[in-house]
N, C-alpha and C positions, 0 to 999 in steps of 0.2 A: 504494500500500500504506500503510494507516494505521499509525502507529508505536505508539500506545498503546490499550489497552483502555478506560481511563478518563482523561479530562481533568477534574481536580478544581479548581474555582474556590473558593479560600479554604482555610484550613488550621486551622480550629477543631476542636472535638471531633467534630462530625458528619462532617466531611471526613476526620479522622484515623481514626475507627472504620471508615469505608467503605474507606479506603486499606489499613488493616491487614488487614481480612477479604479484600479483593481480592488482596493480595499473598500471603496464605496459600493462595489458590487458584491461584497462579501467574500472576495477571493483572499487566499493566504499568500504571503510573499516572504521569501528569504532574500535578504540583501547582503551581498558580499563586497567588501570595499578594501582595496589594497592599502590605502592611507589609514592613519590612526583616527580619522574623523570622517563623518559623512558630509555630503554637500558639494563634492567636486570643487571646482575653481571659484564658486561663489561663497565658500566658507569664510567666515569672519572670526577674528580673535579679538577679545576685549583687552585693551591696554590703556591704562590711565583714564578709564571710563569712555574710551573711544573705540568704535567698531572698526577694526583694521581689516581691510580687504587683503587677505593673506596672499592671494594669487593675482594681484593687479587690480586696477580700477574696474568696477562693474557698475555701470549706470543703466538702469532698465529703461528701455524706450520701445514703443511700438505704435503702429497705426491700426493694428488689428483689435477691434473692440472686444471680440470674444476672448482674446489672450489677456487684454487689460482687465476685463471683468474677472477672469479666472485668478490672476495674481492678487487682485484686490479682495477676493474671498479669503486669501491666505494671510494677508497683512495689509495694514494701512500704509499708503505711500506719501512721502513728503513732496514738496514742490521743487526739489533740486533740478536745476537746468544746467546741462553740461556746457560750460564756456571755458575751454582750456586756453592757455596762453603759450605762445612759442617764444623761447629764449634763444636768440642767435647772437652769441658772443656778447651777451649783456644787453642787447637791444630787445625790447619786449613787443611782441605783435599779437593781436587778437586772432583767434581761430574760431570758426573756419574762415577761409579767405572772404573778407567782406569789406565794406567801405572803411571801417576802422583800420583794417590792415593796409588797404591801399593808401589811405591818407597818411599813415605813419611812414610807409615805404617811400612815397613819392611827393609828399607835401601837397596833395591835391584835396579837393573837397566835393567833387561831383562825379556821379556815375559815368557821365560822358567822357570826362578826362581819363578815368580808369580804363574804360573800354578802348579808348584810342591808344593808350600806352600798351595794353596787352595785345591788341591787334598788331601793333608795330613790332613787338618783341616775338610774336609767334609766326611772323611772316615767312621765316625760313623753313617751317614745317610744311612740306608739300605732300598731299595724299594722306592715306590712312597711317596713323602713327605706328611705327614698327616695334617700339619698346616703351618702357615706362618713362624714360627721359623725354621722348618725343611727345608722348601723351600728356605729360605734366606741362611741358612748355606750350602745347597747343591749348591747354585750359587756362593757364595763369601767366604765361610769359617767362622770360629768362630770369628776371630779378627774383621773383618769388620762388621759382624753382631752385635757383642756386642757394638762396638763404634758408628757405623753410621746408623744402621737400627733399633735396638730394642727400644731404648728410644724414638726416633722420631715417630715410628709407634705406639707405645703404647699410646703416647700423642694424636696422630691424631685420633685414633679409640676408645680411652677410655677403652681398654681391653688388656689383656696379649696377646703377640704374639702367644702363644700356643693355644689361644682360637679364633684365626682369621683364616679364610680359606686360603689355600695356593695360590689360584688363584690371590689374591690381588697383589702379588709381582712377579708373573711369568714373567712379561715383564721388570723386573729390568735390565737396561742396564749394561752390563759388557763387557769392551773392553780391549784387550791386545795391545793397541796402546796409544800413548800420545795424546789423543784427548778429550778435555773438552766440546765439543758440546753435550749438553744433549740429543737432539733429533736426531733420525735417518732420519727424513723426508727430502725431497728434498728442501722444501721451508720453510722459517720462517722469522719473522720480527714483527715490531710494526707499526701500521698506523702512518704516520707523521701527527702530530696534535692531536694524541690520538684517542681512540675508538669512541668518540662522533661524529667525522667526519662521520664514518660509520653509526652510529645510525641515524643521521639526514637524511642521504640519504635513508636509508631503509624505514623510516616512512614518507617520503615526500609525501604530498598530502592526508594523512589520517586525519580523525578527531580523536583527542586524548583527553581522560579524565584521568588525574592522580588522585591519592588519591581515587580511585574507586575500590571497590571489586566486581567483577562480581557475585560471589556466594551469596552476600547479597541481590541481587535484580535480580536473574538470569532469572526469567520469563519475566520481563520487557525487559531486555537487549537481551535475546534470541529472543524475538518478534520483535526486531529492525533489524534483519538480516535474510537472507536466510540460512546461514550456520554459525555455531560458530566454531572458532579455539581456543581450550582451551589448555593453556600451564602451568596451575597451577598444584598443587599436585592432583593426580588422586583419592586418598582416600578421600580427602576433598570434591571433586566433588560429590561423592556418600555418603556424610555425614558419612563416616567411618563405613558403614554398616557391613563390615566384620572385622573391627578393624583398628588400625592405623599402617601404615608403619613406619619404623624407619629411621631416618636420623642422620647425624652429622652436627652440626652447627659450626659457627666461631664467635669470637669476635675480633674486631680490635681496636688497640690503635695507633692513628696517632699523630705525633708531628713534629713541625717545629724546626730545629736546626740551630743556627747561625754559621754554618760552611759550607765550600764548599763541603766536601766529608767525609761521615761518615764511610763507610765500604768498599768502592772501588769496589763494585759489586752490581748488582740489588737485588740478593737474597742470604741470608746466612741462612742455616738450622742449628738449634740448636739441636743436636742429643742426648744429655744426658737427662736422665729422670727428673733430678732435675729442670732444667730451665723450667718455666711453659709455655712459648710460643714455637711454632714450628719453626718460622722463623722471620727474620726481612727483610722487603722490603725497599730498597732505590730507590724511584721512578724515580729520574732524570736519572739514568743509563740506563733505558729502551730507552731513546732517546738521550743519549750522552750529557746530559745537562751540561752547564757551569755556571748556576746561582750561585750567591754568597751564597745563603742559600740552605738547603736541607730538604726534607721531608721523614721521615721514618715511617713505620707501623709495629707494632708487631702483630703477628697473633696467637690467642689463640684458640685451639679447645674447643668445648663445647658439652655437651649432648643436643640434640634437644628436645624442648618441644613446644607444640602448642603455636603459637604466635611469635616464633623465626623463623629466616630465615633457611630453610632447604637447606644445601649446598651439602652434600654427601649422596646419598642413601646407606643404609647398605645392600648390595646385598648378604646377606647370604641365606642359603637354606630356612629358615623360612620365611624371608621377600619376597623372590622370589615367594614362593608358594602363599603368600597372594596377591602379585601384580598380579599374573596370574588370580586370581578370579576377581579382578577389571578389568583387561584387557579384560576378557570375556564379562563383562557388556559393556565396551567401544566399543567393536566390533559390538554390536547390535545397536549402536546409528546411526540413519540415517542422522541427521543434525549436528553432532558434530565431529570435527576432533581433536584427542588428539596428541600433539606433543611436543618434547623437553625433557629436562632433568627430570623435575618433573612429567610431564604427562606420560612419558614412564618409570619412575623410573630407570634411567640409568645414570651412570657417563659418560657424553659426553664431549670430548674435543670440542673446538669451531668449528673446521673444520668438525667434525662428525655431529654436530647439523645442520650446513649449508648443508652438504651433504644430510642428512635426509630430510630437508625441500625442497631442490631442487628436490629430487626424488618424494616426496609426492605431491608437488605442480605442478609437470609436467603435471598433468591431469586437471589443471584449465581450465575451459571453458569460 
């Protein structure tokens, strides 16, 4: 007699939404998590009364009303608006690229002036952009590209912008208004009390084992449930039989500072090539904190190697072809559901993970 309806490998958002919907239908779930805590990359640690985003900044945003209603069932959200600032060798620029950015860069005041400058600077790009550099220049011109895109992007991906595909930056927000709101979505905010409030609700009623790697004892664990929901890396599930998919990883340096306010904003991007980190996060500003101390995190991109956390899939042509081979194997699995950022080898925003899980779990019996 099998004990569980679902054995869920991983405890990020896809796993959590699946578990939550399953429990609502009276199903039993065993959750297996490699880390020593549940919640995947949205997990927060409390330090000095501040909810620290342990795995980098997570700002919830969506235009999907169903997804927004779903997360608001789990927690109340504050009115946080993502308005990061770019630091280029001590010069501060508003993000995303908007009239505040253009005014600081060129000493201008009207959209017409900004359009003229960008049109002049991108005149050298003829035809369809062939790489990220050409795509960026075609959107914002050479000045903004050199100061605010090139260094940051090359640090993030570990390769020259000319060697990166154009699609990575196709959705770069460019606005001819004085609007520092990074996202175009209808809804955004941070859960009041931090993301752990949501995590606890999603996995309520599940049996949970942390510090447990599903793949190291997969036959035993698979035998404990009718269906496996797998949210780890798809290539490791198949023992890398076709080869390893590439990822980018991150390293975080977090420190407590004996001051009330370090940088005046939650996220500052460091866009020059020489600064080794890509950004500094000051966590208290996500929740308008007034604590006497502050906690900051420096974020360093890193080449991924086995044993490190895989954060960003490298969705270039070579890796996509390799992923498709694994996806064909996964499609033949009768008792395993593959979902989430790692199992689908896709860079998902949080709302898109939830949307995917809601759609896929809609058929839960």
